[in-house]
A tleap script that builds the chain and sets N, CA, C and O, in Angstrom:
source leaprc.protein.ff14SB
mol = sequence {
  NMET GLN LEU TYR TRP SER ALA ASN SER THR
  HIE LYS ASN PRO GLU PHE PHE PRO GLU THR
  ASN LYS PHE ASP PRO SER ARG PHE GLU GLY
  SER GLY PRO THR PRO TYR THR PHE VAL PRO
  PHE GLY GLY GLY PRO ARG MET CYS SER GLY
  LYS GLU TYR ALA ARG LEU GLU ILE LEU VAL
  PHE MET HIE HIE LEU VAL LYS ARG PHE LYS
  TRP GLU LYS VAL ILE VAL ASP GLU LYS ILE
  VAL VAL ASP PRO MET PRO VAL PRO ALA LYS
  GLY LEU PRO VAL LYS LEU TYR PRO HIE LYS
  CPRO
}
set mol.1.N position { 170.843 18.986 326.833 }
set mol.1.CA position { 170.056 19.456 325.708 }
set mol.1.C position { 169.111 20.545 326.193 }
set mol.1.O position { 168.466 20.400 327.232 }
set mol.2.N position { 169.031 21.626 325.443 }
set mol.2.CA position { 168.113 22.705 325.771 }
set mol.2.C position { 167.076 22.820 324.663 }
set mol.2.O position { 167.343 22.543 323.494 }
set mol.3.N position { 165.900 23.232 325.068 }
set mol.3.CA position { 164.808 23.408 324.122 }
set mol.3.C position { 164.282 24.820 324.271 }
set mol.3.O position { 163.997 25.264 325.383 }
set mol.4.N position { 164.152 25.525 323.167 }
set mol.4.CA position { 163.601 26.884 323.192 }
set mol.4.C position { 162.385 26.911 322.278 }
set mol.4.O position { 162.468 26.568 321.098 }
set mol.5.N position { 161.271 27.320 322.833 }
set mol.5.CA position { 160.054 27.457 322.044 }
set mol.5.C position { 159.574 28.893 322.175 }
set mol.5.O position { 159.567 29.441 323.277 }
set mol.6.N position { 159.182 29.499 321.095 }
set mol.6.CA position { 158.584 30.832 321.156 }
set mol.6.C position { 157.197 30.764 320.529 }
set mol.6.O position { 156.952 30.004 319.593 }
set mol.7.N position { 156.311 31.572 321.065 }
set mol.7.CA position { 154.953 31.607 320.518 }
set mol.7.C position { 154.998 31.990 319.044 }
set mol.7.O position { 154.189 31.511 318.250 }
set mol.8.N position { 155.939 32.849 318.679 }
set mol.8.CA position { 156.046 33.294 317.296 }
set mol.8.C position { 156.282 32.123 316.350 }
set mol.8.O position { 155.758 32.118 315.236 }
set mol.9.N position { 157.063 31.130 316.776 }
set mol.9.CA position { 157.319 29.992 315.893 }
set mol.9.C position { 156.038 29.215 315.606 }
set mol.9.O position { 155.889 28.658 314.518 }
set mol.10.N position { 155.118 29.171 316.554 }
set mol.10.CA position { 153.834 28.518 316.335 }
set mol.10.C position { 152.899 29.423 315.550 }
set mol.10.O position { 152.199 28.965 314.647 }
set mol.11.N position { 152.884 30.708 315.890 }
set mol.11.CA position { 151.991 31.648 315.215 }
set mol.11.C position { 152.338 31.788 313.736 }
set mol.11.O position { 151.468 32.114 312.928 }
set mol.12.N position { 153.586 31.549 313.375 }
set mol.12.CA position { 154.027 31.682 311.983 }
set mol.12.C position { 154.093 30.343 311.254 }
set mol.12.O position { 154.653 30.271 310.160 }
set mol.13.N position { 153.537 29.289 311.831 }
set mol.13.CA position { 153.582 27.967 311.218 }
set mol.13.C position { 152.481 27.857 310.159 }
set mol.13.O position { 151.299 27.888 310.502 }
set mol.14.N position { 152.848 27.728 308.871 }
set mol.14.CA position { 151.829 27.665 307.812 }
set mol.14.C position { 150.928 26.438 307.908 }
set mol.14.O position { 149.868 26.410 307.283 }
set mol.15.N position { 151.325 25.421 308.676 }
set mol.15.CA position { 150.468 24.254 308.879 }
set mol.15.C position { 149.190 24.662 309.625 }
set mol.15.O position { 148.119 24.104 309.384 }
set mol.16.N position { 149.313 25.638 310.530 }
set mol.16.CA position { 148.160 26.098 311.311 }
set mol.16.C position { 147.566 27.384 310.774 }
set mol.16.O position { 146.356 27.591 310.861 }
set mol.17.N position { 148.410 28.261 310.214 }
set mol.17.CA position { 147.964 29.567 309.726 }
set mol.17.C position { 148.494 29.803 308.319 }
set mol.17.O position { 149.593 30.334 308.156 }
set mol.18.N position { 147.722 29.413 307.289 }
set mol.18.CA position { 148.164 29.687 305.915 }
set mol.18.C position { 148.344 31.191 305.712 }
set mol.18.O position { 147.626 31.993 306.309 }
set mol.19.N position { 149.287 31.563 304.882 }
set mol.19.CA position { 149.596 32.966 304.601 }
set mol.19.C position { 149.826 33.725 305.917 }
set mol.19.O position { 149.083 34.649 306.250 }
set mol.20.N position { 150.850 33.325 306.645 }
set mol.20.CA position { 151.090 33.845 307.999 }
set mol.20.C position { 151.345 35.340 308.044 }
set mol.20.O position { 151.093 35.962 309.076 }
set mol.21.N position { 151.833 35.940 306.971 }
set mol.21.CA position { 152.109 37.379 306.979 }
set mol.21.C position { 150.912 38.222 306.564 }
set mol.21.O position { 150.985 39.451 306.575 }
set mol.22.N position { 149.825 37.582 306.204 }
set mol.22.CA position { 148.628 38.314 305.775 }
set mol.22.C position { 147.723 38.583 306.978 }
set mol.22.O position { 147.455 37.686 307.778 }
set mol.23.N position { 147.258 39.828 307.096 }
set mol.23.CA position { 146.309 40.165 308.154 }
set mol.23.C position { 144.963 39.570 307.767 }
set mol.23.O position { 144.348 39.997 306.789 }
set mol.24.N position { 144.508 38.589 308.531 }
set mol.24.CA position { 143.277 37.885 308.204 }
set mol.24.C position { 142.522 37.520 309.475 }
set mol.24.O position { 142.635 36.393 309.957 }
set mol.25.N position { 141.744 38.469 310.032 }
set mol.25.CA position { 141.007 38.183 311.259 }
set mol.25.C position { 140.000 37.055 311.113 }
set mol.25.O position { 139.588 36.469 312.114 }
set mol.26.N position { 139.592 36.735 309.885 }
set mol.26.CA position { 138.593 35.673 309.690 }
set mol.26.C position { 139.128 34.305 310.126 }
set mol.26.O position { 138.341 33.385 310.348 }
set mol.27.N position { 140.440 34.155 310.250 }
set mol.27.CA position { 140.987 32.857 310.680 }
set mol.27.C position { 140.602 32.527 312.118 }
set mol.27.O position { 140.762 31.386 312.552 }
set mol.28.N position { 140.098 33.510 312.861 }
set mol.28.CA position { 139.684 33.282 314.241 }
set mol.28.C position { 138.176 33.126 314.388 }
set mol.28.O position { 137.671 32.998 315.504 }
set mol.29.N position { 137.457 33.136 313.274 }
set mol.29.CA position { 136.001 32.977 313.326 }
set mol.29.C position { 135.641 31.517 313.566 }
set mol.29.O position { 136.462 30.619 313.379 }
set mol.30.N position { 134.405 31.300 313.979 }
set mol.30.CA position { 133.936 29.932 314.216 }
set mol.30.C position { 134.622 29.339 315.426 }
set mol.30.O position { 134.671 29.964 316.485 }
set mol.31.N position { 135.149 28.147 315.280 }
set mol.31.CA position { 135.817 27.496 316.408 }
set mol.31.C position { 137.230 28.029 316.610 }
set mol.31.O position { 137.875 27.698 317.605 }
set mol.32.N position { 137.723 28.857 315.676 }
set mol.32.CA position { 139.046 29.446 315.825 }
set mol.32.C position { 140.154 28.447 315.566 }
set mol.32.O position { 139.907 27.329 315.115 }
set mol.33.N position { 141.384 28.861 315.857 }
set mol.33.CA position { 142.514 27.966 315.592 }
set mol.33.C position { 142.546 26.764 316.541 }
set mol.33.O position { 141.909 26.772 317.594 }
set mol.34.N position { 143.283 25.753 316.158 }
set mol.34.CA position { 143.478 24.570 316.987 }
set mol.34.C position { 144.056 24.996 318.337 }
set mol.34.O position { 144.911 25.880 318.379 }
set mol.35.N position { 143.610 24.387 319.441 }
set mol.35.CA position { 144.148 24.774 320.752 }
set mol.35.C position { 145.678 24.751 320.793 }
set mol.35.O position { 146.320 23.858 320.240 }
set mol.36.N position { 146.234 25.746 321.455 }
set mol.36.CA position { 147.678 25.922 321.663 }
set mol.36.C position { 148.460 26.234 320.393 }
set mol.36.O position { 149.681 26.080 320.368 }
set mol.37.N position { 147.767 26.675 319.332 }
set mol.37.CA position { 148.494 27.157 318.161 }
set mol.37.C position { 148.560 28.672 318.152 }
set mol.37.O position { 149.391 29.245 317.447 }
set mol.38.N position { 147.709 29.331 318.913 }
set mol.38.CA position { 147.757 30.788 319.064 }
set mol.38.C position { 147.674 31.065 320.558 }
set mol.38.O position { 146.613 30.919 321.165 }
set mol.39.N position { 148.788 31.463 321.147 }
set mol.39.CA position { 148.862 31.568 322.605 }
set mol.39.C position { 149.457 32.904 323.078 }
set mol.39.O position { 150.498 32.904 323.735 }
set mol.40.N position { 148.825 34.034 322.761 }
set mol.40.CA position { 149.394 35.316 323.176 }
set mol.40.C position { 149.385 35.518 324.692 }
set mol.40.O position { 150.136 36.352 325.197 }
set mol.41.N position { 148.561 34.782 325.425 }
set mol.41.CA position { 148.488 34.911 326.887 }
set mol.41.C position { 148.930 33.637 327.589 }
set mol.41.O position { 148.611 33.432 328.760 }
set mol.42.N position { 149.652 32.792 326.897 }
set mol.42.CA position { 150.061 31.528 327.500 }
set mol.42.C position { 148.919 30.528 327.436 }
set mol.42.O position { 147.925 30.745 326.742 }
set mol.43.N position { 149.070 29.435 328.163 }
set mol.43.CA position { 148.030 28.426 328.152 }
set mol.43.C position { 148.104 27.539 329.366 }
set mol.43.O position { 149.087 27.553 330.107 }
set mol.44.N position { 147.063 26.772 329.563 }
set mol.44.CA position { 147.037 25.830 330.674 }
set mol.44.C position { 146.908 26.515 332.022 }
set mol.44.O position { 146.358 27.613 332.103 }
set mol.45.N position { 147.408 25.884 333.091 }
set mol.45.CA position { 147.217 26.414 334.436 }
set mol.45.C position { 147.973 27.719 334.694 }
set mol.45.O position { 147.678 28.418 335.664 }
set mol.46.N position { 148.933 28.052 333.848 }
set mol.46.CA position { 149.695 29.295 334.052 }
set mol.46.C position { 149.271 30.405 333.096 }
set mol.46.O position { 150.017 31.360 332.881 }
set mol.47.N position { 148.078 30.282 332.526 }
set mol.47.CA position { 147.581 31.307 331.616 }
set mol.47.C position { 147.453 32.636 332.356 }
set mol.47.O position { 147.102 32.664 333.536 }
set mol.48.N position { 147.733 33.705 331.680 }
set mol.48.CA position { 147.663 35.041 332.265 }
set mol.48.C position { 146.265 35.307 332.824 }
set mol.48.O position { 145.266 35.162 332.119 }
set mol.49.N position { 146.207 35.697 334.099 }
set mol.49.CA position { 144.912 35.934 334.733 }
set mol.49.C position { 144.241 37.207 334.220 }
set mol.49.O position { 143.035 37.379 334.399 }
set mol.50.N position { 144.993 38.093 333.590 }
set mol.50.CA position { 144.422 39.332 333.068 }
set mol.50.C position { 143.989 39.251 331.621 }
set mol.50.O position { 143.715 40.279 331.000 }
set mol.51.N position { 143.922 38.051 331.072 }
set mol.51.CA position { 143.600 37.871 329.655 }
set mol.51.C position { 142.284 38.543 329.255 }
set mol.51.O position { 142.252 39.332 328.311 }
set mol.52.N position { 141.220 38.237 329.957 }
set mol.52.CA position { 139.916 38.782 329.566 }
set mol.52.C position { 139.844 40.293 329.783 }
set mol.52.O position { 139.229 41.003 328.988 }
set mol.53.N position { 140.468 40.789 330.854 }
set mol.53.CA position { 140.499 42.229 331.084 }
set mol.53.C position { 141.275 42.915 329.952 }
set mol.53.O position { 140.847 43.954 329.449 }
set mol.54.N position { 142.396 42.346 329.556 }
set mol.54.CA position { 143.190 42.916 328.467 }
set mol.54.C position { 142.389 42.944 327.166 }
set mol.54.O position { 142.441 43.923 326.421 }
set mol.55.N position { 141.656 41.877 326.897 }
set mol.55.CA position { 140.836 41.842 325.677 }
set mol.55.C position { 139.768 42.933 325.700 }
set mol.55.O position { 139.530 43.594 324.689 }
set mol.56.N position { 139.134 43.119 326.841 }
set mol.56.CA position { 138.113 44.156 326.963 }
set mol.56.C position { 138.716 45.543 326.762 }
set mol.56.O position { 138.148 46.370 326.049 }
set mol.57.N position { 139.857 45.799 327.384 }
set mol.57.CA position { 140.521 47.094 327.245 }
set mol.57.C position { 140.897 47.374 325.789 }
set mol.57.O position { 140.723 48.492 325.303 }
set mol.58.N position { 141.404 46.371 325.107 }
set mol.58.CA position { 141.787 46.540 323.705 }
set mol.58.C position { 140.560 46.832 322.850 }
set mol.58.O position { 140.611 47.689 321.968 }
set mol.59.N position { 139.461 46.132 323.100 }
set mol.59.CA position { 138.233 46.370 322.332 }
set mol.59.C position { 137.707 47.787 322.535 }
set mol.59.O position { 137.302 48.436 321.570 }
set mol.60.N position { 137.707 48.271 323.760 }
set mol.60.CA position { 137.237 49.629 324.047 }
set mol.60.C position { 138.150 50.659 323.373 }
set mol.60.O position { 137.672 51.610 322.754 }
set mol.61.N position { 139.458 50.462 323.497 }
set mol.61.CA position { 140.413 51.372 322.876 }
set mol.61.C position { 140.231 51.404 321.360 }
set mol.61.O position { 140.162 52.482 320.770 }
set mol.62.N position { 140.151 50.232 320.724 }
set mol.62.CA position { 140.001 50.174 319.269 }
set mol.62.C position { 138.691 50.802 318.811 }
set mol.62.O position { 138.649 51.461 317.773 }
set mol.63.N position { 137.629 50.603 319.573 }
set mol.63.CA position { 136.341 51.217 319.245 }
set mol.63.C position { 136.489 52.732 319.161 }
set mol.63.O position { 136.067 53.352 318.185 }
set mol.64.N position { 137.089 53.319 320.188 }
set mol.64.CA position { 137.235 54.780 320.212 }
set mol.64.C position { 138.212 55.271 319.140 }
set mol.64.O position { 137.992 56.324 318.543 }
set mol.65.N position { 139.274 54.528 318.894 }
set mol.65.CA position { 140.236 54.908 317.861 }
set mol.65.C position { 139.589 54.930 316.480 }
set mol.65.O position { 139.791 55.866 315.707 }
set mol.66.N position { 138.815 53.901 316.179 }
set mol.66.CA position { 138.181 53.805 314.856 }
set mol.66.C position { 137.043 54.812 314.698 }
set mol.66.O position { 136.886 55.409 313.633 }
set mol.67.N position { 136.259 54.999 315.744 }
set mol.67.CA position { 135.100 55.899 315.654 }
set mol.67.C position { 135.494 57.380 315.646 }
set mol.67.O position { 134.789 58.197 315.053 }
set mol.68.N position { 136.596 57.733 316.286 }
set mol.68.CA position { 136.940 59.149 316.455 }
set mol.68.C position { 138.022 59.663 315.514 }
set mol.68.O position { 138.181 60.874 315.363 }
set mol.69.N position { 138.770 58.757 314.877 }
set mol.69.CA position { 139.897 59.205 314.064 }
set mol.69.C position { 139.979 58.488 312.728 }
set mol.69.O position { 139.594 57.327 312.589 }
set mol.70.N position { 140.499 59.229 311.743 }
set mol.70.CA position { 140.943 58.629 310.483 }
set mol.70.C position { 142.452 58.524 310.657 }
set mol.70.O position { 143.085 59.457 311.150 }
set mol.71.N position { 143.029 57.406 310.260 }
set mol.71.CA position { 144.465 57.261 310.434 }
set mol.71.C position { 145.119 56.708 309.196 }
set mol.71.O position { 144.514 55.962 308.427 }
set mol.72.N position { 146.380 57.090 309.016 }
set mol.72.CA position { 147.139 56.614 307.867 }
set mol.72.C position { 148.582 56.370 308.284 }
set mol.72.O position { 149.114 57.053 309.160 }
set mol.73.N position { 149.205 55.389 307.647 }
set mol.73.CA position { 150.601 55.072 307.945 }
set mol.73.C position { 151.503 56.176 307.405 }
set mol.73.O position { 151.283 56.676 306.302 }
set mol.74.N position { 152.511 56.554 308.175 }
set mol.74.CA position { 153.488 57.538 307.724 }
set mol.74.C position { 154.452 56.888 306.738 }
set mol.74.O position { 154.778 57.478 305.708 }
set mol.75.N position { 154.907 55.683 307.044 }
set mol.75.CA position { 155.812 54.933 306.162 }
set mol.75.C position { 154.972 53.819 305.525 }
set mol.75.O position { 154.708 52.793 306.152 }
set mol.76.N position { 154.565 54.032 304.296 }
set mol.76.CA position { 153.618 53.137 303.640 }
set mol.76.C position { 154.154 51.714 303.491 }
set mol.76.O position { 153.424 50.758 303.750 }
set mol.77.N position { 155.399 51.555 303.086 }
set mol.77.CA position { 155.969 50.223 302.837 }
set mol.77.C position { 156.941 49.803 303.941 }
set mol.77.O position { 157.988 49.223 303.653 }
set mol.78.N position { 156.610 50.087 305.181 }
set mol.78.CA position { 157.508 49.768 306.285 }
set mol.78.C position { 157.733 48.261 306.394 }
set mol.78.O position { 156.796 47.471 306.284 }
set mol.79.N position { 158.972 47.882 306.608 }
set mol.79.CA position { 159.335 46.468 306.712 }
set mol.79.C position { 159.048 45.938 308.112 }
set mol.79.O position { 159.030 46.696 309.082 }
set mol.80.N position { 158.824 44.632 308.207 }
set mol.80.CA position { 158.635 43.939 309.480 }
set mol.80.C position { 159.909 43.156 309.761 }
set mol.80.O position { 160.387 42.412 308.905 }
set mol.81.N position { 160.462 43.322 310.967 }
set mol.81.CA position { 161.646 42.559 311.366 }
set mol.81.C position { 161.248 41.576 312.457 }
set mol.81.O position { 160.366 41.860 313.267 }
set mol.82.N position { 161.902 40.418 312.474 }
set mol.82.CA position { 161.607 39.381 313.457 }
set mol.82.C position { 162.849 39.184 314.321 }
set mol.82.O position { 163.888 38.746 313.828 }
set mol.83.N position { 162.740 39.512 315.633 }
set mol.83.CA position { 163.908 39.403 316.517 }
set mol.83.C position { 163.514 39.286 317.977 }
set mol.83.O position { 163.705 40.289 318.664 }
set mol.84.N position { 163.004 38.235 318.542 }
set mol.84.CA position { 162.437 37.054 317.916 }
set mol.84.C position { 160.973 37.257 317.554 }
set mol.84.O position { 160.395 36.413 316.869 }
set mol.85.N position { 160.350 38.359 317.997 }
set mol.85.CA position { 158.944 38.602 317.669 }
set mol.85.C position { 158.860 39.596 316.517 }
set mol.85.O position { 159.718 40.472 316.406 }
set mol.86.N position { 157.843 39.485 315.651 }
set mol.86.CA position { 157.721 40.417 314.532 }
set mol.86.C position { 157.291 41.805 315.007 }
set mol.86.O position { 156.317 41.946 315.747 }
set mol.87.N position { 158.034 42.827 314.571 }
set mol.87.CA position { 157.716 44.213 314.910 }
set mol.87.C position { 158.004 45.090 313.690 }
set mol.87.O position { 158.878 44.764 312.888 }
set mol.88.N position { 157.277 46.194 313.547 }
set mol.88.CA position { 157.590 47.121 312.454 }
set mol.88.C position { 158.982 47.717 312.673 }
set mol.88.O position { 159.338 48.073 313.796 }
set mol.89.N position { 159.759 47.822 311.609 }
set mol.89.CA position { 161.152 48.277 311.706 }
set mol.89.C position { 161.267 49.684 312.271 }
set mol.89.O position { 162.220 49.974 312.995 }
set mol.90.N position { 160.336 50.555 311.966 }
set mol.90.CA position { 160.401 51.952 312.416 }
set mol.90.C position { 159.342 52.283 313.473 }
set mol.90.O position { 159.132 53.455 313.788 }
set mol.91.N position { 158.678 51.266 314.020 }
set mol.91.CA position { 157.700 51.499 315.083 }
set mol.91.C position { 156.286 51.791 314.607 }
set mol.91.O position { 155.418 52.088 315.428 }
set mol.92.N position { 156.028 51.716 313.304 }
set mol.92.CA position { 154.717 51.959 312.703 }
set mol.92.C position { 154.126 53.319 313.069 }
set mol.92.O position { 153.056 53.382 313.674 }
set mol.93.N position { 154.807 54.407 312.710 }
set mol.93.CA position { 154.215 55.720 312.975 }
set mol.93.C position { 152.965 55.946 312.126 }
set mol.93.O position { 152.922 55.569 310.955 }
set mol.94.N position { 151.964 56.558 312.721 }
set mol.94.CA position { 150.718 56.875 312.011 }
set mol.94.C position { 150.351 58.328 312.262 }
set mol.94.O position { 150.755 58.924 313.261 }
set mol.95.N position { 149.584 58.883 311.347 }
set mol.95.CA position { 148.997 60.211 311.528 }
set mol.95.C position { 147.525 60.012 311.831 }
set mol.95.O position { 146.834 59.259 311.145 }
set mol.96.N position { 147.052 60.693 312.862 }
set mol.96.CA position { 145.638 60.617 313.231 }
set mol.96.C position { 144.955 61.932 312.880 }
set mol.96.O position { 145.468 63.015 313.160 }
set mol.97.N position { 143.807 61.814 312.271 }
set mol.97.CA position { 143.019 62.986 311.920 }
set mol.97.C position { 141.635 62.828 312.555 }
set mol.97.O position { 140.944 61.849 312.272 }
set mol.98.N position { 141.218 63.767 313.403 }
set mol.98.CA position { 139.889 63.641 314.024 }
set mol.98.C position { 138.805 63.650 312.953 }
set mol.98.O position { 138.876 64.403 311.982 }
set mol.99.N position { 137.803 62.801 313.146 }
set mol.99.CA position { 136.635 62.835 312.250 }
set mol.99.C position { 135.907 64.131 312.493 }
set mol.99.O position { 135.807 64.598 313.628 }
set mol.100.N position { 135.399 64.712 311.424 }
set mol.100.CA position { 134.626 65.940 311.568 }
set mol.100.C position { 133.222 65.589 312.030 }
set mol.100.O position { 132.611 64.658 311.505 }
set mol.101.N position { 132.704 66.324 313.007 }
set mol.101.CA position { 131.340 66.008 313.518 }
set mol.101.C position { 130.252 66.216 312.492 }
set mol.101.O position { 129.077 65.992 312.784 }
savepdb mol mol.pdb
quit
């Protein structure tokens, strides 16, 4: 017998995350999700050692992206495909416009 588990199957479980396809950062506020229901960096003794560094890098990048650019999706109604992880079908192209000083 073989067992295959993917993080996506847990991340998309409506028992833990109602409206799984809706972007809702508020679901991580407060105590956040139940342990081991959201595991982008693994868990337990084999958790990715670069987790906190990756989070810091993403925060710095997003800060500069939001503060310096206006952006819009090129394909407004782009579909999401799951194989096995959810990804935009066309790669989510965006147009960036520098904010005027």
